[in-house]
N, C-alpha and C positions, 0 to 999 in steps of 0.2 A: 487413398483407404490404408494403405500401410501405415503411415505416421499415425492415423486416428490407432487402429490395431498397437501401434507402439505405444502410444499413449497409455491406453487402457491396461495393456500389459504392467508398463513401468508403474502406473496407479495401482494395481492391484497386487504387486509384489511390493510397493511401499506401505501399503495399509496391511499385509499381511505379516512385516515385518513389525510395523508399530503392534500387532495384536498378539506376536507370541514372543515380546519384550518381557525379560522379568522385572520386579518391582525395581531390584537393584540396578538394572540398566536403565531403567525410567529415571530413575534418581539420578542416576549419573549424568545422565543427558540432560536436564532440566538443572542441574549443577553447573551444567557449562553456560549456562547462558549470561552471566554477570561477563563473559568474556568476549561476548559480542558488544560491540559498539555500535548499538541501532543509532543514538541520540547524538550527532558531531558537537551538541552544547557542552562544553564540559561542565556547564552549570545551569544545570537543567531548572531547576526549583527557581531562579532568580528570574530565568526567562518565563517560567508560567506565570511567578507573579505578577510581571510586568504587563500581559495580558488582560484583554477588557474580562469583566466577571461574565460569566456563562447566561445566555440568553433567554430562559425557561419559556417566554413567550414566545418565541421563533415559531412560525408554523412551516412546516413544506408545503410549496407551490411548486407548480409546472409553468416557464414560461415559453417563448419560444428561441430558437437558436438566434445567435446576433447578426446572422445573414441568410435566410432561407434558404436563395439560391447560389450558397457556397458551393465550389466543386474542389476536389482533389485538386492541390497544382495551383489553383487560383490564389495563394499566399494569405496573408492573415486576413482577420475582418474588418481591423481600422491598424491605424499606425502608433496606437499607444505601445507597441512591442519595440518600438526603437527609444524609448525613453530607459528600457530595462537593462541592467547591468547585467553581466556572467558573475 
């Protein structure tokens, strides 16, 4: 219960801080965005151009999970993970 109350208090404080920021503070904060390295690829445009085109015809659909009887701690659904490199 305490953790939930603490999270709500932190969230409210953050919202209050954002609401009370001046336009100058907001501009300064967003001006720092270019310093955040969100994309590890040094040439994102090249990487993006190598991807397939966006498929507008794809539709959202629901499927079953790979193994309906899977339990926490029982391991992966299949052995495909063994071929992955870290």
